[in-house]
Residue, then its C-alpha position, 0 to 999 in steps of 0.5 A: m699874765r692873760v688867759a685865754s680861757p677860764r679853765q687856764a685861770s687858776d688859783g690854786r683852789l679847787a672849783a666849787r663848780l665847773c666852769a662854764v662851757d665856751l661857746e664854742e663847746k656848745y657849737a660843739i656838742g649841738l653839731g653831735v645833737l645834730s649828727i646824732i639826730l640825724l643818725i637817727v631820721g636816717t635810718a627810721i627812713g631806712a626802715y621805711l623803705r626797706h622794701a621800697p622799690a628801686r625807683i623810690v630809693r635811687t629818688v629819697f635817698p640823696v635827696a636825705a643825703i643834699l639835705t644831711l649836707a647842706s643841714f652840716g654846712i649850714f650849721v658848721f657857716v652859722a658857728r662859724l659868724h658867733v664863734k669869734g677867733 
């Protein structure tokens, strides 16, 4: 019987160590880390521009939103290229 994942293969013994992380899980972890980094950077930009004039805010925040969307899009594109299946 062929198994799809090393976690599904069990010979009845307890594993002495954790299974290797699959490539898909590495990209999922990376996406989570990217989300946290973007959250921290966005919070810092928001705190820095808290008292900025409206003209600056109307310029900076749409650019930041587009960059955030682009970073997620590029990350997902690269992940889909590297993960087979």
